[in-house]
C-alpha positions in Angstrom: 157.0 -3.4 72.9 155.3 -6.4 70.7 152.4 -7.7 72.8 151.5 -10.8 72.5 148.6 -13.7 74.3 151.6 -14.7 77.1 152.1 -10.8 77.3 148.8 -10.0 78.1 148.4 -13.0 80.3 151.0 -11.6 82.3 149.7 -8.4 82.2 146.3 -9.7 83.7 148.2 -11.0 86.6 149.6 -8.0 87.6 145.9 -6.5 87.3 144.4 -8.5 89.0 146.9 -8.9 92.3 146.6 -5.4 92.6 142.6 -5.2 93.0 142.8 -8.4 95.8 145.3 -6.1 97.5 142.7 -2.9 97.0 145.6 -1.1 95.4 143.0 0.2 92.3 139.3 -0.2 90.6 139.3 -2.4 87.1 139.1 0.8 85.2 142.2 2.4 86.5 144.2 -0.2 86.5 143.5 -1.2 82.5 143.3 2.7 81.9 147.9 2.3 81.1 147.8 -0.6 79.1 145.3 0.9 76.4 148.2 2.7 74.7 150.5 -0.5 74.6 147.9 -2.7 73.7 146.5 -3.5 70.4 142.5 -3.5 70.0 142.6 -6.7 70.2 144.9 -7.5 72.8 143.2 -5.2 75.2 140.1 -6.6 74.7 141.3 -10.1 75.2 143.1 -8.1 78.6 140.0 -6.5 79.5 137.5 -9.9 78.9 140.2 -11.5 81.2 139.9 -9.4 83.8 136.8 -8.9 84.1 135.8 -12.6 83.9 138.3 -12.8 86.5 136.2 -10.7 88.7 132.4 -11.9 88.1 133.4 -15.3 88.8 135.8 -15.2 91.6 134.3 -16.8 94.2 134.0 -20.0 91.9 137.9 -19.7 90.7 139.2 -19.1 94.3 136.7 -22.3 95.4 138.4 -23.9 93.0 141.9 -23.6 93.3 141.7 -24.3 96.9 140.5 -27.7 96.3 143.3 -28.6 94.6 146.0 -26.9 96.4 147.7 -29.4 99.4 148.8 -26.2 101.1 148.1 -22.4 100.3 151.1 -20.8 98.3 153.2 -18.3 100.5 152.5 -15.0 100.2 155.4 -13.9 98.0 153.6 -16.1 95.2 150.6 -14.0 94.5 151.4 -13.4 91.1 151.0 -17.6 90.7 147.8 -17.9 92.6 146.6 -15.0 90.4 148.1 -16.8 87.3 146.1 -19.9 89.0 142.9 -18.0 89.1 143.6 -16.7 85.2 144.4 -20.5 84.0 141.2 -21.6 85.7 139.1 -19.3 84.3 140.4 -20.0 81.0 139.5 -23.1 80.8 135.8 -22.6 82.2 134.6 -20.4 80.5 137.0 -19.1 77.4 136.6 -20.8 74.1 139.8 -21.5 74.3 141.6 -25.0 73.7 142.3 -26.7 77.1 145.4 -27.8 75.6 146.6 -24.3 74.9 145.2 -22.5 78.3 147.0 -25.1 80.2 150.4 -25.2 78.2 150.5 -21.3 78.2 150.0 -20.8 81.9 152.8 -22.8 82.5 155.2 -20.9 80.4 154.1 -18.4 82.1 155.5 -19.2 85.4 159.2 -19.1 84.0 158.4 -15.4 82.5 157.7 -14.7 86.6 161.1 -16.5 86.9 159.4 -19.5 89.3 159.8 -22.5 87.5 159.5 -24.3 90.5 156.0 -23.5 90.2 155.6 -25.2 86.3 154.3 -29.1 87.8 152.1 -27.4 90.3 150.2 -25.2 88.0 150.5 -27.7 85.4 148.4 -30.4 87.9 145.9 -28.0 89.5 144.9 -27.0 86.1 145.2 -30.6 84.7 142.7 -31.2 87.7 140.0 -28.8 87.4 140.5 -30.1 83.1 138.8 -33.1 84.9 137.2 -32.5 87.8 136.3 -28.6 87.5 132.9 -28.4 86.8 131.4 -31.5 88.9 132.5 -29.5 91.5 130.9 -26.8 91.0 127.9 -28.5 90.1 128.2 -30.2 93.4 128.6 -27.0 95.7 125.6 -25.3 94.2 124.3 -25.0 97.6 126.5 -22.9 98.2 125.2 -19.1 97.4 128.5 -17.6 97.6 130.2 -20.4 95.5 127.0 -20.8 93.0 126.4 -17.5 92.5 130.2 -16.1 92.8 129.3 -13.1 95.2 130.9 -12.7 98.9 129.7 -14.1 101.4 129.0 -10.7 103.3 126.8 -9.1 100.8 124.8 -12.2 100.1 123.5 -12.3 103.7 123.0 -8.8 103.5 120.9 -8.8 100.4 118.9 -11.6 101.4 118.1 -9.2 105.0 117.4 -6.8 102.6 115.4 -8.1 99.4 114.6 -11.7 100.5 112.5 -12.5 97.6 114.3 -10.9 95.2 117.9 -11.5 96.5 118.7 -14.9 94.0 117.4 -12.7 91.1 119.9 -10.0 92.2 122.6 -12.3 92.8 121.9 -13.9 89.0 121.6 -10.5 87.2 124.7 -9.1 88.7 126.7 -12.0 86.9 125.0 -11.0 83.1 127.0 -8.4 81.6 124.7 -5.3 81.1 123.6 -4.1 77.5 125.0 -0.9 76.1 122.6 2.4 76.4 122.2 5.4 74.7 120.7 8.7 75.7 118.8 9.9 72.6 119.3 13.7 72.9 115.4 14.8 72.0 116.6 18.6 71.5 118.1 17.3 68.0 115.7 14.1 67.1 113.4 12.2 68.3 113.7 8.1 69.9 111.8 6.5 67.2 113.9 8.8 64.2 117.7 7.2 65.8 116.2 3.9 65.8 114.9 4.0 62.7 118.8 5.7 61.4 120.2 2.7 63.5 118.3 0.3 61.7 119.4 1.8 58.2 122.8 1.2 59.5 122.3 -2.6 60.5 122.5 -1.6 64.0 119.6 -3.4 66.1 118.2 -1.2 68.7 115.2 -1.9 70.6 113.9 1.5 73.0 114.0 1.4 77.0 111.4 0.6 78.6 111.4 2.9 81.5 112.8 6.4 80.2 111.6 8.4 77.2 114.9 9.0 75.9 116.7 5.2 76.0 118.0 3.2 73.3 119.3 -0.5 73.9 121.8 -1.9 71.3 121.0 -5.9 70.9 124.9 -5.6 70.5 127.7 -3.4 72.2 129.7 -1.4 69.8 132.4 1.4 68.8 131.1 4.7 69.9 132.4 6.1 66.8 130.0 4.0 64.7 126.8 5.7 66.1 125.2 8.0 63.9 125.4 11.4 64.8 127.7 10.3 68.8 130.3 12.9 67.5 127.6 15.6 67.0 125.8 14.9 70.2 122.8 13.3 68.8 123.4 10.5 71.8 125.2 9.3 74.0 126.4 6.4 76.2 124.1 6.5 79.4 122.4 3.7 81.5 118.8 3.5 81.5 118.7 3.9 85.2 120.6 6.8 85.4 118.7 8.7 82.6 115.5 8.4 84.2 116.9 10.6 86.9 116.4 14.1 84.8 112.8 13.1 84.1 111.8 12.8 87.6 113.4 15.5 88.9 111.3 18.1 86.3 113.9 20.8 85.5 112.4 24.0 84.5 114.6 26.1 82.1 114.6 28.6 85.0 115.7 26.8 87.2 119.2 27.2 88.9 120.1 23.5 89.4 122.7 21.8 91.3 124.7 18.4 90.3 126.3 17.9 93.3 128.6 14.7 92.3 128.4 15.5 88.5 130.9 13.6 87.2 131.1 12.0 84.6 128.2 14.0 83.5 125.8 12.3 81.9 123.2 13.3 84.5 123.9 17.1 84.3 123.6 16.4 80.4 120.1 14.6 80.6 118.9 17.7 83.0 120.0 19.9 80.2 118.7 18.1 76.7 115.6 18.6 79.4 115.7 22.3 80.1 118.3 24.0 78.0 118.0 27.1 79.3 118.3 26.1 82.8 121.8 27.6 85.1 123.4 24.3 85.6 126.3 24.3 88.0 128.2 20.8 88.1 130.3 20.2 91.3 132.6 17.3 91.8 135.7 17.4 93.8 138.0 15.1 91.2 139.3 17.6 88.1 140.4 14.7 85.9 136.3 13.6 86.5 135.3 17.0 85.7 137.0 17.1 82.8 135.4 14.2 81.1 132.5 16.7 82.3 133.3 19.0 80.3 134.0 17.0 76.9 130.5 15.7 77.2 128.8 19.2 77.4 131.0 19.7 74.6 129.8 17.4 72.7 126.1 17.6 72.9 126.7 21.7 72.5 125.0 22.6 75.8 126.3 24.6 78.5 127.0 24.7 82.4 129.2 25.9 84.9 131.4 23.8 86.4 133.6 23.7 89.7 135.9 21.2 91.0 135.0 21.5 95.4 134.1 19.1 97.9 130.6 19.3 98.7 131.2 19.6 102.3 133.3 22.2 102.2 131.7 24.1 99.4 128.2 24.1 100.6 129.0 26.2 103.6 130.2 29.3 101.4 127.1 29.1 99.2 124.9 29.7 102.2 126.9 32.6 103.4 126.7 33.6 99.6 123.0 33.0 99.5 123.1 30.5 96.4 120.0 28.8 96.7 118.8 26.1 94.0 115.4 25.1 92.6 116.5 21.9 92.1 119.5 20.0 93.4 120.4 16.1 92.0 122.5 14.0 94.9 123.8 11.3 93.5 125.6 9.7 96.3 129.1 8.1 96.2 127.7 4.3 97.2 128.7 0.9 97.6 127.9 0.7 93.7 125.8 -2.6 94.5 123.5 -2.5 91.8 126.2 -2.0 89.2 128.2 -4.8 90.0 127.5 -6.5 86.5 129.4 -3.5 84.4 132.2 -3.6 87.8 132.6 -6.9 88.9 135.6 -6.0 90.7 133.0 -4.3 93.1 132.6 -8.1 94.4 136.7 -7.8 95.4 137.1 -4.6 96.5 133.8 -3.7 98.3 134.2 -4.7 102.1 131.5 -4.4 104.9 133.1 -1.7 106.6 132.8 0.4 104.0 129.1 0.6 104.3 129.0 2.1 107.5 131.8 4.9 106.3 129.3 5.3 103.4 126.3 6.0 105.6 128.0 8.4 107.6 129.0 10.6 104.1 125.8 10.5 102.4 124.3 11.5 105.8 126.7 14.5 105.5 126.0 15.5 102.4 122.1 15.2 102.5 122.9 17.8 105.5 124.6 19.9 103.6 123.0 20.4 100.4 119.4 20.4 102.1 120.1 24.3 103.4 120.8 25.3 99.9 117.2 24.5 98.3 115.2 27.3 97.9 111.5 27.0 99.6 109.1 24.8 97.3 112.4 23.3 95.4 112.8 19.6 95.2 115.9 17.8 95.6 116.3 14.0 94.1 118.9 11.7 96.2 120.0 8.9 94.1 122.1 6.4 94.2 123.4 3.0 92.3 123.5 0.7 95.8 120.8 -1.7 96.4 121.4 -1.5 100.1 118.2 -0.5 101.8 121.2 1.3 104.5 122.1 3.4 102.2 118.6 4.2 100.7 115.6 3.8 102.0 116.8 3.7 105.6 119.1 6.8 104.7 116.1 8.9 103.6 113.7 7.5 106.7 116.4 9.1 109.7 116.5 12.4 107.3 112.9 13.1 107.1 112.5 12.1 110.7 115.4 14.1 111.8 114.4 17.6 109.4 111.1 19.6 109.8 110.7 21.2 106.4 111.2 18.5 104.2 108.7 16.2 102.8 108.8 13.2 100.7 107.2 13.3 97.3 105.7 10.1 95.4 107.3 8.8 92.5 104.7 8.4 90.0 106.0 6.2 87.5 104.8 2.4 87.4 108.6 0.1 87.6 110.5 -0.9 90.2 109.9 -1.5 93.6 108.1 1.4 96.0 109.3 1.5 99.1 108.5 3.4 102.9 110.2 5.9 101.5 111.7 6.3 97.7 111.8 3.5 94.1 114.2 0.7 94.2 115.1 -0.7 90.6 116.6 -4.2 90.2 119.5 -4.5 87.9 117.7 -6.5 84.9 119.3 -8.8 82.3 119.3 -6.9 79.0 117.8 -4.1 80.6 118.7 -1.1 83.3 120.9 -1.2 85.9 120.0 -1.5 90.0 119.3 1.9 91.2 117.5 4.0 94.3 115.5 7.4 94.0 113.7 9.7 97.0 112.6 12.8 95.6 112.3 15.4 98.3 110.6 19.0 98.4 111.5 21.7 101.1 108.1 23.0 102.7 
């Protein structure tokens, strides 16, 4: 199959349509096209799909301004093609005439010739008036910052002084960040190696293993990547290992381990620790195994559901000195890397996630030895999943005490510490360190 720009646009229509129907995530929907597309076409497909998700509310607003009536449900493909065309006009460095002509031609490929005039008229209107309309809508945060209204309301309630900065940061692509394997080299030495290869980079701020690249590159271009000198991991995720302070003599549980970045980081701090990496997805657990093999460290891997496995461990009297519980969450702290969260996440999801997080915390706690430490983390910015979750747990758990995280970054809360996404630096993340009395 010859893959053309037109083919790529039709692939993007299929992906955006599936996202709007909540039939997969952006990463899962992009994956099948990797083999059939050239690297250049795959990069274009990814740029279109990520961009449409990042600016979705703006694109949707503009599309409705120039339609006399909504498109029918059976014309979802035309609706998605319209969003893609508007995105390309506003945000991609392409000639306007090419965008309009190619999108109109795509109607024929979709066997919907009737839509050609409609799409041409909408795109021409956006070309003339689109930016002016967006400028006049700046007072509406959901359009100006291109976030769903329910999420803006929740962020404003949780962080009234910071939510606008959060919204802005969510729309700026996060940098490519590396974790230096300090068993094999120092961060300073690796920065010098990068400089010798003309790869611009600088040290991270909150974690002593983090290196931030000025420009993303293929991992195979990174010196020593295949030998395990570095791994790709955001700085906010790396710092979990630093907070947990695992010792070589410890038995450690990484309760939601995939894809393995935190497990590997822990073992790079304490390579002789007995680490058990648990995840309920075998395919994702395979990624943990691949990462461990690349860096030359060992752990026990188990594919199981924590909520079922924990009871068996208690009966076997299997206990841990350290537990890392990186809970499933709304992922609102990593929207800049996963902009499809804006489309996929719904208000009702938060309550379901809270119930799951609470259950996982309650199941993990009995597995911790007296004096042991549990680090609760999430990539959420919502206090219901973080500060409030830990407050409720401490209130109902007499043998649990919170330990202060004595690090000079982020926002100290009543319980735990919160990072916001920072342009050119770390993602949004939450940490609470608990000890069993």
